[in-house]
C-alpha positions as CSV (number, residue, x, y, z in Angstrom):
1,X,57.1,104.0,111.3
2,X,59.9,106.3,110.2
3,X,61.3,106.5,113.7
4,X,61.5,102.7,113.8
5,X,63.4,102.6,110.5
6,X,65.8,105.4,111.6
7,X,66.4,103.5,114.8
8,X,67.3,100.3,112.9
9,X,69.7,102.2,110.6
10,X,71.4,103.8,113.6
11,X,71.7,100.5,115.3
12,X,73.2,98.9,112.2
13,X,75.8,101.7,112.0
14,X,76.8,101.4,115.7
15,X,76.9,97.6,115.9
16,X,80.3,96.2,115.0
17,X,80.6,93.7,112.2
18,X,80.9,90.0,113.2
19,X,83.5,89.3,110.6
20,X,85.7,92.3,110.0
21,X,87.4,92.6,106.7
22,X,90.9,91.3,106.5
23,X,93.7,93.8,106.2
24,X,95.2,94.0,102.7
25,X,99.0,93.6,102.7
26,X,100.9,94.6,99.6
27,X,102.4,91.7,97.8
28,X,105.9,93.1,98.1
29,X,105.7,92.8,101.9
30,X,104.5,89.2,101.9
31,X,107.9,87.6,102.2
32,X,109.1,84.5,103.8
33,X,111.3,85.0,107.0
34,X,114.8,86.1,106.1
35,X,113.9,87.7,102.7
36,X,115.2,91.2,102.3
37,X,112.9,93.6,100.4
38,X,114.6,96.9,99.5
39,X,114.5,99.3,96.5
40,X,118.1,100.4,96.0
41,X,116.8,103.6,94.3
42,X,115.3,104.6,97.7
43,X,118.8,105.1,99.2
44,X,121.7,107.4,98.2
45,X,125.4,106.7,99.1
46,X,126.8,109.6,101.1
47,X,130.3,108.2,101.8
48,X,132.0,104.8,101.7
49,X,129.4,102.5,103.4
50,X,127.3,105.4,104.6
51,X,123.8,105.9,103.2
52,X,120.8,108.2,103.5
53,X,117.2,107.0,102.9
54,X,115.2,109.1,100.5
55,X,111.6,110.0,101.5
56,X,109.5,106.8,101.9
57,X,112.6,104.5,101.9
58,X,111.6,101.1,103.4
59,X,113.9,98.3,104.4
60,X,112.1,95.0,105.2
61,X,113.4,91.7,106.4
62,X,110.7,89.0,106.4
63,X,107.8,90.6,108.4
64,X,109.9,93.3,110.0
65,X,110.0,96.6,108.2
66,X,111.5,100.0,109.0
67,X,111.0,103.4,107.4
68,X,114.5,104.8,106.8
69,X,113.4,107.9,104.9
70,X,115.6,110.8,105.9
71,X,117.9,108.6,108.1
72,X,121.6,108.5,107.6
73,X,123.3,105.3,108.7
74,X,126.5,103.3,108.2
75,X,127.8,99.9,109.1
76,X,126.9,98.6,112.6
77,X,124.4,101.4,113.2
78,X,121.2,99.5,112.5
79,X,119.9,95.9,112.7
80,X,116.6,95.2,111.1
81,X,115.5,91.5,111.3
82,X,119.2,90.5,111.8
83,X,120.4,92.3,108.7
84,X,122.6,95.4,108.8
85,X,121.1,97.7,106.1
86,X,124.3,99.6,105.3
87,X,126.2,96.3,104.7
88,X,123.4,94.9,102.7
89,X,123.2,98.0,100.5
90,X,127.0,98.0,100.1
91,X,126.9,94.4,98.9
92,X,123.7,94.3,96.8
93,X,123.3,97.8,95.4
94,X,125.8,99.4,93.1
95,X,125.7,103.1,93.6
């Protein structure tokens, strides 16, 4: 009988679930379209209008997000969800 039980356990492990668990999305990324989510502390100003993203720096607009960690950028260099990150940081974050 043990071979039968072992077979059932093996079959249960191999068979995919009928209702997979829903992915958990952090609340900070559940924004309505057009909402900008950014932590000003994740970016450092290098020069006038030029920024560098610290490790793990995320810039999100609605459901579109980009990891800018280690990236150096200025005005008109990037467009994330219709928003220029350098211009947004220049207007919203005092550094």
